[in-house]
C-alpha positions in Angstrom: -10.3 -2.5 29.8 -12.4 -0.5 32.2 -15.3 1.5 30.8 -13.7 4.7 32.0 -10.4 3.9 30.3 -12.2 2.9 27.1 -14.2 6.1 27.1 -11.0 8.1 27.6 -9.3 6.4 24.6 -12.3 7.0 22.4 -12.5 10.6 23.4 -8.9 11.0 22.4 -9.5 9.4 19.0 -12.7 11.5 18.6 -10.4 14.5 18.2 -8.8 13.1 15.1 -10.0 15.0 12.0 -9.0 13.8 8.5 -10.9 13.1 5.3 -9.6 9.5 5.3 -10.6 8.6 8.8 -14.2 7.8 9.8 -15.5 10.6 12.0 -16.6 9.7 15.5 -19.6 11.9 16.4 -20.5 10.7 19.9 -19.8 8.1 22.5 -22.3 6.8 25.1 -20.4 5.0 27.9 -23.0 5.2 30.7 -23.1 1.4 30.8 -22.5 -1.7 28.8 -22.4 -2.0 25.9 -20.6 1.2 24.9 -22.3 2.9 21.9 -20.3 4.8 19.3 -21.9 7.1 16.7 -20.0 7.6 13.5 -20.7 9.1 10.1 -22.6 6.9 7.6 -20.7 5.2 4.8 -23.4 3.6 2.6 -21.4 1.0 0.7 -20.2 -0.7 3.9 -16.8 -2.2 4.5 -14.2 -2.5 1.8 -13.8 -6.2 2.0 -17.4 -6.9 1.4 -17.7 -4.2 -1.2 -14.8 -5.6 -3.2 -16.6 -9.0 -3.4 -19.9 -7.5 -4.6 -20.8 -7.3 -8.3 -20.1 -3.6 -8.2 -16.7 -4.1 -6.6 -15.6 -6.9 -8.8 -16.3 -4.7 -11.9 -13.7 -2.1 -10.8 -10.4 -1.8 -12.7 -6.9 -2.1 -11.2 -6.4 1.7 -11.3 -9.6 2.2 -9.1 -8.3 -0.5 -6.7 -5.0 1.4 -6.5 -7.0 4.5 -5.6 -8.4 2.7 -2.6 -4.9 1.8 -1.5 -3.8 5.5 -1.8 -6.7 6.6 0.3 -6.0 4.1 3.1 -2.3 5.0 3.0 -3.2 8.7 3.4 -5.3 8.0 6.4 -2.6 5.8 8.0 0.0 8.4 7.3 -2.0 10.9 9.3 -2.2 8.4 12.2 1.5 7.7 11.9 2.2 11.5 12.3 0.3 11.4 15.5 2.0 8.3 16.8 -1.2 6.2 16.8 -1.1 2.5 16.1 -4.3 1.0 14.8 -3.6 -2.7 15.5 -6.5 -4.0 13.4 -5.9 -2.6 9.9 -7.7 -4.7 7.3 -10.2 -4.2 4.5 -13.0 -5.1 6.8 -12.1 -2.0 8.9 -12.1 0.4 6.0 -15.5 1.9 5.0 -16.6 3.0 1.5 -18.9 5.9 0.7 -21.2 6.5 -2.3 -18.4 8.3 -4.2 -15.9 5.4 -3.6 -14.2 7.4 -0.8 -12.5 5.2 1.6 -12.1 5.9 5.3 -10.1 4.0 7.9 -12.5 2.9 10.7 -12.8 0.6 13.8 -10.3 2.2 16.2 -11.4 -0.3 18.9 -7.9 -1.6 19.2 -6.1 1.6 18.5 -3.6 3.0 21.0 -1.8 6.3 21.4 1.9 5.4 21.5 4.0 6.8 24.4 7.0 4.8 23.2 8.0 3.4 19.9 6.5 0.0 20.7 4.1 -1.4 23.3 2.8 -4.7 24.5 -0.9 -5.2 25.3 -2.1 -7.2 28.2 -2.2 -11.0 27.7 -5.4 -12.6 26.6 -6.5 -10.2 24.0 -7.4 -11.8 20.7 -5.6 -10.8 17.5 -6.3 -11.2 13.8 -3.3 -13.4 13.1 -3.4 -13.4 9.3 -3.2 -9.6 9.2 -0.7 -9.2 12.1 3.0 -8.8 11.9 5.1 -11.7 13.2 6.5 -9.7 16.2 3.0 -8.7 17.2 1.5 -12.2 16.7 4.3 -14.0 18.4 5.4 -11.6 21.1 2.6 -9.0 21.3 5.0 -6.2 20.4 3.1 -3.5 18.4 4.3 -0.4 16.6 3.5 1.7 13.6 5.6 -0.8 11.6 3.3 -3.6 12.6 0.5 -1.6 11.1 2.6 -1.3 7.9 2.7 -5.1 7.7 -1.1 -5.2 8.1 -1.3 -2.6 5.3 0.6 -5.0 3.0 -2.0 -7.7 3.7 -4.8 -5.1 3.1 -3.2 -4.4 -0.3 -3.5 -8.1 -1.1 -7.2 -8.0 -0.1 -7.7 -5.0 -2.4 -6.1 -6.5 -5.5 -7.8 -9.9 -5.0 -11.2 -8.3 -4.7 -11.6 -9.1 -1.0 -10.1 -12.6 -0.9 -9.0 -13.9 2.5 -5.2 -13.9 2.9 -3.5 -17.3 3.4 -6.7 -19.0 2.4 -6.7 -22.7 3.5 -4.1 -22.2 6.2 -4.7 -22.2 9.9 -3.3 -19.3 12.0 -0.5 -21.6 13.2 0.4 -22.7 9.7 0.4 -19.1 8.6 2.9 -18.0 11.2 5.1 -21.1 10.5 5.2 -20.4 6.8 5.9 -16.7 7.3 8.8 -17.6 9.6 10.2 -19.8 6.8 10.1 -16.8 4.4 6.8 -17.4 2.6 5.0 -14.3 1.4 1.6 -13.9 -0.3 1.9 -14.1 -4.1 1.2 -11.2 -6.4 -2.5 -11.0 -7.3 -3.4 -10.9 -11.0 -4.8 -7.4 -10.7 -1.8 -6.0 -8.8 0.7 -3.8 -10.7 4.3 -5.2 -10.4 5.4 -1.9 -8.8 2.7 -2.2 -6.1 3.7 -5.7 -5.3 7.2 -4.5 -4.6 5.7 -2.2 -2.0 3.8 -5.1 -0.5 6.9 -7.1 -0.1 8.5 -4.2 1.6 5.7 -4.1 4.1 6.4 -7.7 4.9 10.1 -7.4 5.7 10.9 -9.6 8.7 12.7 -6.7 10.5 10.2 -3.9 11.4 12.9 -1.3 10.9 13.2 -2.3 7.3 9.6 -1.7 6.5 8.6 1.6 4.9 6.8 4.4 6.7 3.2 5.2 5.7 4.3 8.6 4.4 6.6 6.8 1.9 3.9 4.4 1.0 1.4 7.2 0.4 3.9 9.0 -1.8 4.8 6.0 -3.9 1.3 4.8 -4.3 0.2 8.3 -5.3 2.8 8.4 -8.0 1.7 5.1 -9.4 -1.9 6.1 -9.3 -1.3 9.4 -11.1 0.6 7.5 -13.9 -2.4 5.2 -14.3 -5.0 7.9 -14.2 -5.6 7.9 -18.0 -6.9 4.3 -17.6 -9.7 5.7 -15.5 -11.2 7.6 -18.4 
């Protein structure tokens, strides 16, 4: 992508304002590399935080709260027809108050149609990517939903890598045969049902982020007494 195109994309994303999205403050694109200034999230990315001693001490209701926050941010992007393309725990940042914010919009695109195909040659995070995107480079908000399901797996395994021990090729082959990640020990059964919904083979059968936000929020409110 040309620097001018990249700067234009970032400026569009800079206009996004939501408590569950990392705020972009400034962009310097006078030359390479391009510098992006964002708000500071002191606890770093969610994947690393979950694997830390502090993260591993968190209870399942707190983990569910993380899922709710990410779903809220993605629902906002969904309303604005923005596809993230790289949703994963490593691209969610955590603040001092355990607030989560979706970050790293480096691959994000404003959708003009329901789906789009990027130029060939771009690298993709296969283990987080929906089959239609990994195999055919067809992206949509529903491919983000698939990635969100994998993010939920990361959250409830305290940052464990999905499909551990499998190569990218083996992962795609097993998914094509119907394999899905197992339910993590810390994952409520109801949340795992949502995860399986995110991993439906047909994109049209996957839930919208607005639905995921609502259902996760209901689950979280029912578990709130466990937080005290």
